[in-house]
C-alpha positions as CSV (number, residue, x, y, z in Angstrom):
1,M,103.5,177.2,143.0
2,A,102.2,174.7,141.0
3,A,104.4,171.9,138.5
4,S,105.5,172.1,135.2
5,T,102.3,170.8,133.1
6,A,105.3,170.3,130.0
7,A,105.1,166.7,129.0
8,P,108.0,164.8,129.7
9,N,107.3,162.2,127.1
10,G,104.7,161.5,123.9
11,Y,102.5,159.8,126.2
12,A,102.4,161.6,129.2
13,V,98.9,164.0,130.5
14,A,99.3,167.1,132.5
15,V,96.8,166.2,135.6
16,E,94.8,169.4,137.6
17,V,94.4,167.6,141.7
18,E,93.0,170.2,143.9
19,G,94.3,173.1,142.2
20,V,97.5,172.1,141.7
21,R,99.3,171.0,138.3
22,Y,101.7,168.2,137.6
23,P,103.0,167.3,133.8
24,S,101.6,163.6,134.5
25,G,100.0,161.1,136.7
26,R,102.8,160.1,137.8
27,A,104.4,162.7,138.9
28,A,101.2,164.0,141.2
29,D,101.6,161.1,142.5
30,A,105.3,161.4,142.7
31,A,104.4,164.7,144.5
32,L,101.6,163.8,146.7
33,G,103.0,160.7,148.4
34,F,100.2,158.2,146.8
35,T,101.7,155.0,145.6
36,Y,101.1,154.8,141.7
37,G,98.3,154.4,140.1
38,T,96.3,156.4,142.4
39,V,95.8,159.6,140.4
40,Q,95.2,158.2,137.0
41,K,92.0,156.1,139.1
42,R,90.5,158.4,140.8
43,A,91.2,161.1,137.4
44,H,89.2,159.2,135.2
45,S,86.2,158.7,138.6
46,D,83.7,160.5,138.9
47,H,83.6,159.8,142.6
48,W,86.0,163.3,142.2
49,P,85.6,166.1,141.1
50,T,89.2,167.7,141.8
51,Y,91.5,164.9,140.2
52,R,91.1,165.7,136.1
53,W,93.0,165.5,133.6
54,L,94.2,168.9,131.1
55,G,94.1,167.4,128.0
56,A,93.2,163.9,125.6
57,T,94.0,160.7,127.5
58,P,95.7,158.6,125.6
59,G,94.3,155.8,123.2
60,K,95.7,151.6,123.4
61,R,99.4,151.9,122.7
62,A,100.8,150.2,119.6
63,V,102.1,147.2,120.4
64,H,105.5,146.1,117.7
65,D,104.9,142.6,115.8
66,P,108.1,141.5,115.6
67,E,106.5,139.8,112.4
68,D,104.9,142.7,110.3
């Protein structure tokens, strides 16, 4: 059974790995026994066509500057 694709926070993007959906790259890493970041790197690579994002990946996060 496929994992839920409901995002746990505002930045997580669901990912599909070999036909199985996960709510985030980190969740897929944990479920597959990979080190943190493996699924993210593979999903961004053309060399791993069975790893793909299921939504728009977020851009850089804004950094809070207390001076502003």
